Every structure is written in C-alpha cells, then in structure tokens.
C-alpha positions in Angstrom: 23.8 -2.2 -55.7 20.6 -0.3 -54.4 19.2 -3.8 -53.3 22.5 -4.7 -51.5 22.7 -1.2 -49.7 19.0 -1.9 -48.4 19.9 -5.3 -47.2 23.0 -4.2 -45.5 21.2 -1.2 -43.9 18.8 -3.8 -42.6 21.4 -5.8 -41.0 23.0 -3.0 -39.4 19.6 -1.9 -38.1 19.0 -5.3 -36.5 22.5 -5.2 -35.3 21.9 -1.9 -33.6 18.6 -3.0 -31.9 20.2 -6.1 -30.5 23.1 -3.9 -29.1 20.6 -1.6 -27.7 18.6 -4.4 -26.2 21.7 -6.0 -24.5 22.6 -2.7 -22.9 19.2 -2.1 -21.4 18.4 -3.4 -17.8 15.2 -5.7 -17.4 13.0 -5.2 -14.3 10.6 -7.8 -13.3 7.8 -5.7 -11.6 4.9 -7.1 -9.5 2.5 -4.1 -9.1 -0.7 -3.6 -7.2 -3.9 -5.7 -7.0 -5.7 -5.3 -10.4 -8.9 -4.3 -8.8 -7.2 -1.2 -7.7 -7.7 0.4 -11.1 -6.6 4.1 -10.4 -3.4 2.8 -8.8 -2.8 0.3 -11.5 -3.2 2.8 -14.2 -0.6 5.2 -12.6 1.9 2.3 -12.0 1.6 0.9 -15.7 2.0 4.3 -17.1 5.0 4.9 -14.8 7.0 1.7 -15.6 6.1 1.8 -19.3 7.6 5.4 -19.4 10.4 4.6 -16.8 13.3 4.8 -19.5 12.3 8.0 -20.9 11.3 9.8 -17.4 14.6 8.8 -15.9 17.1 8.7 -18.9 18.1 5.1 -17.7 18.3 2.4 -20.4 15.7 0.2 -18.6 12.7 -2.1 -19.7 10.1 -3.1 -17.2 8.1 -6.2 -17.4 5.1 -5.0 -15.4 2.1 -7.2 -14.1 -0.3 -6.7 -11.2 0.5 -9.0 -8.4 -2.7 -11.1 -8.6 -2.1 -11.6 -12.3 1.1 -13.3 -11.6 -0.1 -15.2 -8.6 1.9 -13.2 -5.7 0.1 -13.3 -2.4 0.7 -9.9 -0.4 2.0 -11.5 2.8 4.8 -13.3 0.6 6.3 -10.0 -0.9 9.3 -9.5 1.4 10.3 -13.1 1.1 10.0 -13.0 -2.7 12.0 -9.7 -3.0 14.8 -11.2 -0.8 14.7 -14.2 -3.0 14.8 -12.2 -6.1 11.7 -13.8 -7.5 10.9 -10.1 -8.7 13.2 -7.2 -9.0 10.6 -4.4 -8.0 7.4 -5.1 -6.1 4.5 -2.9 -4.8 4.3 -4.2 -1.2 1.2 -4.0 1.2 3.3 -3.2 4.1 0.7 -4.3 6.8 0.2 -7.7 5.3 4.2 -8.2 4.5 5.0 -7.1 8.2 4.2 -10.5 9.4 7.6 -11.4 8.5 8.9 -8.5 10.7 6.7 -6.4 12.9 9.1 -3.4 12.7 7.7 -2.6 9.3 4.3 -2.1 10.7 5.4 0.7 13.1 5.2 3.2 10.2 1.3 3.0 10.1 0.1 1.5 13.5 -3.8 1.5 13.6 -5.1 4.4 15.5 -2.0 6.5 15.4 -2.2 8.4 12.1 -5.9 9.0 11.0 -5.3 11.8 8.8 -3.1 12.4 5.8 -1.0 15.3 7.3 -0.2 13.1 10.3 0.5 10.2 8.3 2.9 12.0 6.1 4.8 13.2 9.1 5.0 9.6 10.5 6.1 8.2 7.3 8.9 10.8 6.8 10.2 10.3 10.4 10.2 6.4 10.0 11.5 6.2 6.3 15.2 6.1 7.1 15.1 3.3 9.9 12.6 1.4 7.6 15.0 1.5 4.7 18.0 0.4 6.9 16.0 -2.5 8.2 14.6 -3.5 4.8 18.1 -3.7 3.3 19.8 -5.6 6.2 17.0 -8.2 6.6 15.4 -8.5 3.2 18.2 -7.3 0.6 15.7 -4.6 -0.8 15.5 -0.9 -0.7 12.8 1.6 -0.6 11.9 3.3 -3.8 8.5 4.8 -2.5 6.2 4.9 0.5 2.8 6.2 0.1 -0.8 5.6 1.4 -4.1 4.3 -0.3 -5.8 6.8 1.7 -8.0 6.8 4.9 -8.9 3.2 6.0 -12.7 3.3 6.6 -15.5 0.8 7.1 -17.9 -1.0 4.6 -20.4 -3.2 6.3 -23.2 -5.4 4.9 -24.9 -5.2 8.5 -26.7 -2.0 9.9 -24.2 -0.2 12.2 -24.2 3.3 13.7 -20.5 3.3 15.1 -17.7 1.3 16.3 -19.8 -0.3 19.1 -21.9 -2.1 16.6 -18.7 -3.8 15.4 -19.1 -6.3 18.3 -19.9 -9.8 17.1 -19.2 -9.1 13.6 -16.4 -10.5 11.2 -14.5 -7.7 9.9 -11.7 -7.8 7.3 -8.3 -7.0 8.7 -4.8 -6.8 6.9 -2.5 -5.9 9.7 -1.8 -7.3 12.9 -2.5 -3.9 14.8 -5.8 -3.7 13.1 -6.8 -7.2 14.3 -5.9 -6.0 17.9 -8.1 -2.9 17.5 -11.0 -5.1 16.2 -10.7 -7.6 19.0 -10.7 -4.6 21.5 -14.2 -3.7 19.9 -15.4 -7.2 19.9 -15.2 -8.0 16.5 -13.7 -11.1 14.9 -10.9 -10.2 12.6 -10.7 -12.1 9.4 -7.4 -11.6 7.5 -7.8 -11.2 3.7 -6.1 -9.8 1.0 -7.7 -7.1 -1.1 -8.5 -9.5 -4.0 -10.3 -11.9 -1.6 -12.6 -9.2 0.2 -15.4 -8.9 -2.5 -16.4 -12.6 -2.4 -15.9 -12.7 1.3 -18.6 -9.9 1.8 -20.7 -11.4 -0.9 -20.9 -14.7 0.7 -20.9 -13.7 4.4 -17.5 -15.0 5.3 -17.0 -11.1 6.5 -19.6 -8.7 7.6 -17.4 -5.7 7.1 -14.2 -4.7 5.3 -11.8 -1.8 5.8 -10.0 -0.1 3.2 -10.0 3.4 1.5 -13.1 5.0 -0.3 -11.1 4.9 -3.7 -10.1 1.2 -3.5 -13.6 0.1 -2.3 -15.2 1.9 -5.2 -12.8 0.4 -7.7 -13.1 -2.9 -6.1 -17.0 -2.7 -6.3 -17.4 -3.3 -2.5 -20.6 -1.0 -2.4 -22.2 -3.8 -4.5 -21.9 -6.2 -1.5 -22.1 -3.8 1.4 -24.8 -1.3 2.6 -23.4 0.8 5.4 -20.4 3.3 5.0 -18.6 4.4 8.1 -16.1 6.9 7.0 -14.0 6.7 10.4 -10.5 6.5 9.4 -8.1 4.3 11.4 -5.0 4.4 9.5 -3.7 5.3 5.8 -2.6 1.7 4.7 1.0 2.8 3.8 2.4 0.8 0.9 5.7 0.9 -0.8 7.6 0.1 -4.1 10.8 -1.8 -3.2 13.7 -3.0 -5.3 15.9 -6.0 -4.6 19.3 -4.7 -3.8 21.1 -7.0 -6.3 18.9 -5.4 -9.1 19.6 -2.0 -7.5 23.3 -2.5 -7.7 23.3 -3.2 -11.4 22.9 0.5 -11.9 25.7 3.0 -11.7 25.5 5.7 -9.0 24.2 8.3 -11.6 21.7 5.9 -12.8 20.5 5.3 -9.2 20.1 8.9 -8.6 18.1 9.4 -11.8 15.8 6.3 -10.9 15.3 7.7 -7.3 14.3 10.9 -8.6 11.7 9.2 -11.1 10.4 7.1 -8.2 10.0 10.4 -6.0 7.5 11.5 -8.8 5.6 8.3 -8.8 5.4 8.5 -4.8 4.3 12.2 -5.0 1.5 11.3 -7.6 0.2 8.5 -5.4 0.1 10.7 -2.3 -1.8 13.2 -4.4 -4.4 10.5 -5.3 -4.8 9.7 -1.7 -5.3 13.1 -0.8 -7.6 14.2 -3.5 -9.6 11.0 -4.9 -10.9 9.6 -1.8 -13.4 12.6 -1.2 -15.1 12.0 -4.5 -15.0 8.3 -4.1 -16.6 8.6 -0.4 -19.2 10.9 -2.0 -19.9 8.4 -4.9 -20.2 5.4 -2.6 -23.0 7.1 -0.9 -24.7 8.4 -4.1 -24.1 12.0 -3.5 -24.8 14.7 -6.0 -21.3 15.9 -6.5 -19.9 12.4 -7.4 -17.7 13.0 -10.6 -14.9 10.6 -11.2 -16.0 7.2 -9.6 -18.9 4.8 -9.9 -22.0 6.0 -8.1 -23.6 3.6 -5.6 -26.2 4.1 -2.9 -24.7 3.0 0.4 -26.0 4.4 3.6 -23.7 7.1 5.1 -23.1 6.3 8.9 -22.6 9.8 10.7 -19.1 10.3 12.3 -19.1 11.2 16.0 -16.3 12.4 18.3 -16.9 9.3 20.7 -16.0 7.0 17.9 -12.9 9.0 17.1 -11.8 9.0 20.8 -12.6 5.3 21.1 -10.1 4.6 18.2 -7.4 6.7 19.9 -8.0 4.9 23.2 -7.7 1.6 21.4 -4.4 2.5 20.0 -2.9 3.5 23.2 -4.5 0.9 25.5 -4.1 -2.2 23.1 -2.5 -1.6 19.9 0.8 0.0 20.9 1.5 -2.4 23.9 0.9 -5.4 21.6 3.0 -4.2 18.9 5.7 -3.4 21.4 5.8 -6.9 22.7 6.0 -8.4 19.2 8.5 -6.1 18.0 10.8 -5.9 21.0 11.0 -9.6 20.8 12.8 -9.6 17.5 14.5 -6.2 18.2 14.9 -5.1 21.8 15.4 -1.4 20.4 12.2 -1.6 18.4 9.9 0.6 20.5 12.6 3.0 21.6 13.3 3.4 17.8 9.6 4.1 17.3 9.4 6.5 20.2 12.2 8.6 18.5 10.6 8.5 15.2 6.9 8.2 14.8 6.1 8.5 18.4 7.9 11.9 18.4 5.9 13.3 15.7 2.6 11.7 16.9 3.2 12.8 20.4 2.8 9.4 21.6 5.3 7.2 23.7 5.3 3.5 24.1 6.3 2.7 27.7 
C-alpha cells in the first residue's frame, strides 16, 4: 500500500508539473551582444528571475543576439515577423528601417546623461506609437550604453585628426558627423569592431567606455578621446502578439518589472563608465574593470563646440530630409519633443 501511495504521489506531481508548464507563457528572448559582459549579466539575471519579480507565470529562453546569429540591423523586422518575442534592440542600427527611431538620440544633440534622459522621456510616447504601428512591437525599456567616445589605433589630439581615418559608425547620423570631420565611416556592429580595429579595417571605433573595456578594445587601440557624441540608446521591445497573450493585470506587472530593469541599466550607464574610462588609461582609481594603458587625449572646448556645430549644420538637416521623406510630420514631431527639451529646432 505504501508503494502504491508513493507511485500515485509521483504521478500527481508529474501531472501538476505538466499543468504548471502549460500555464506558463514562453518568451523567446534575443539579448545584447555577448561581449557586453556587464549588460549580459544584468539581462540574464533579469529574465531568469522575471516570473518571481513580476508574479507572472512566464519562462524566458534567453540568448545573446550574436549567439543565435541575429544581426543588429535586422532586429525590428525580426520582431515584426515574430522570430523572437522580446529583443534587445540597438536603435541606431535598426533605424535604417525607419529613420524616425534615430530621432531619440541623434549625434551631437544629447552629449551628457541628464540631457539624454530628458530627450528619451520626451520621445518615448511617439517612439512607442510608431513602433506599434509599423513593427507590431511595444517598448518595454529605453536606456543608454553611456557616453559614446573615441578609441583609435592612430595618434590623435582631437576631432580634427579624424580626417582621413576610417571610423566605426553605427547610426546614419554618426556617419554624417564623421564625414563632416573628413573621416570615412565604416558601419560595423559591436561584435565586428575588435577584429576590424585589429586588422586595420577601421582606425577608430566609437562606443562607451564600459563596452570598450568589456569588448577588449584597448588591446587593439592606443588613444582614448573621451569626447561624448551621444548615448547610444537601446531598448527592449516585445512583439505585440506576444504582449497580448498576457492579461491587463499581467501586462501591468511586467511593465513594472521592466521599469526596474531600465532603471538598473540607466544606473550602469551613469556610474560604471567613469571607472571604465579610468581603467582604459590605467588610472590608479581603476577598481571594477580590466586595467589597460591607453593614452588619454585631453578634452577641449573647441572639440565640444565642433560636435555641436556638426549636429546643427549637418546631422539635423540630413536626418530631417530622410525622415520627412517617409513621414512629412517627422521633423515637426521631433521639434515638439526632443527639440523642445534640447533647445534645438529643425528648420
């Protein structure tokens, strides 16, 4: 009799497990590039604990995008097609499918974290509306990698020395700025940059100090120019068909959970990049990143002014023409949102 009760208990346990499994929603998640170790660690922990933190019965199958063969420029189309339920999207690269999205972080407009946060908050609603209508996806988070600065394997003293160099770009507006300074933009996703710098395909790369440190860029570059040209805004987006499988109560709980993830990633952008910058040049206060020995290029007001001038004279007009070609109200929308908080107006 005891044996029979034990067997029956096992059957009931298996049956209960199967019922629980059926009740759980499965999310296929493509995360960030595996070289961005700090971001991957945050994402992995978040998705592993999403059911517990949100109280929603959900299981996430999480993999970095390069592990599952996803190219950053393809993300929005893959979301629309339902290839993944949730994706970590590099907006600058994916915006080639619709320039409207790049308006959240145009090169030279928001060059510090406070200005960038104001721009993101101003653009969030119209960004989400466009994402839903054109790509059947919804914003869950919007956050920056951090200040986008220069790493070169050629001696430079400022932006004037970019002339004639091949510089990694990942957004159309960045390419416009680089061309303005006489450089040749080379469009590469993050996982392609290290070998490009190593082999001379690119002379410089632009990314955050944290991402460069995690990706070991200082192994293949010599000069570090901490001149910020943007914040490299990213996002976690969910396919609307997947989103609508959840009840309104579950959606609210998931939104709260992703809000915590967004806050954590903003905090990382604000706090970690200072230490990474110090470590990239072998500073004594380096504590939480790999120490390298790059040469620090001193910042100057002339370079900062040159970036602002490039934004107004080159970047904004080029983006206006590209975006208004697909949406005649594009630049007007930008003026009412990002432009209003940045003190800029596209004519």
